[in-house]
N, C-alpha and C positions, 0 to 999 in steps of 0.2 A: 666470651672469651675462655678458651677448652678450658677440664677440670683435668689439674694439676695430677690428682691423686689416678687422673682413671689409666690404665694399663690394658692391651690387647685389645679386641674386638666390644661388639656392644652387647647388651645380651641379647639372645634370641637369635644371633648371627651364626652359632653354631651347627647347621644345620648338614651334616655330611652324608654323604654315602662310602660304601668298604664294596673294595673289590678284594675277596680274600680266595685263592685255589691253590691246590695242593705242587701245584708247578714253582709257583712263586714261592716253592719252600717259610722261611723264617719272615718276611715280607706281606704287607699289602700296600695297596693305594687307595688314599682318602680322595674323596674326591670334594669338595667344596664350591662357593659358587669362585671362587678366582685358579683354582690350581690341581694338578693332577699331586698329591704329595706321597710319597714311595714311604710307609711307615715300616722301621727293625721292631715286630716286637717280643724279639729276647733283649735287647735294649730298652723297649717301652719307647722310642721316642723316632722323631722323623726327622731322616735321613736325607731328603730329596725335596726340594720344590721346582715342579714341571709347569709349563703353559700346555701342555700337548698328552693325550697318555702315549702317545707311542713312542713320547720323551720317557715320560715315566717306564714305562715298561723297556725301554733300551737300559736304562739305570738299573736297574733289576736282572735283566741279564748278567752285564756285566759285576754289578755284585755278590752274584751265585758263581763265576766262574773265581772270584781271590779266595784261592785253596792254597794251602801248603803243597805245589805240584812244578813239577819244569815241565811244560811244554816248547816244541818248538814254535815254530810259528806257523806254518801250516795248523800243528794239529791245534793251535791256539783258536784260530782263525775258525777253522774249519765246527770243533767246539760252541765257538762260542756261537754261530750262525743258525745252530742246531738247538741251543738253547732258546736262544731271539726269535727264530722261528716259531719253535714248541706255544710260548707265550704268546707271539700273536696269534696263532692259530686258536689257542684257547678263548679271545679274547674276540674272534671274530665269526665262531660257532655261532 
C-alpha cells in the first residue's frame, strides 16, 4: 500500500538540466525526465509545463510579449515572430 504521507517525487529523482540565456529575460527552462518547465526567476516558481522544447520556447516568447503596450495586429505578429525566432536561433546555434 502507498505511503499516505508521501508527497512529490521520490528522493533522488530531482536531476534537472537548466537553460538560461539573456534572451529569455526573467525566465529559464528546467529540463527533467518528464518535461520542459518554464521557470519565472522573479516570482521564483514554475509557470508552465511543456512536452517539447519548442513549446517551452513559444511559451517564453508569449510571456515576453506581455507588456503594457498597444499593438496593431501586424505589429504584434511581427514582434512576436522576431522574439520567437531569436529564441529558436539561440537554441540551434
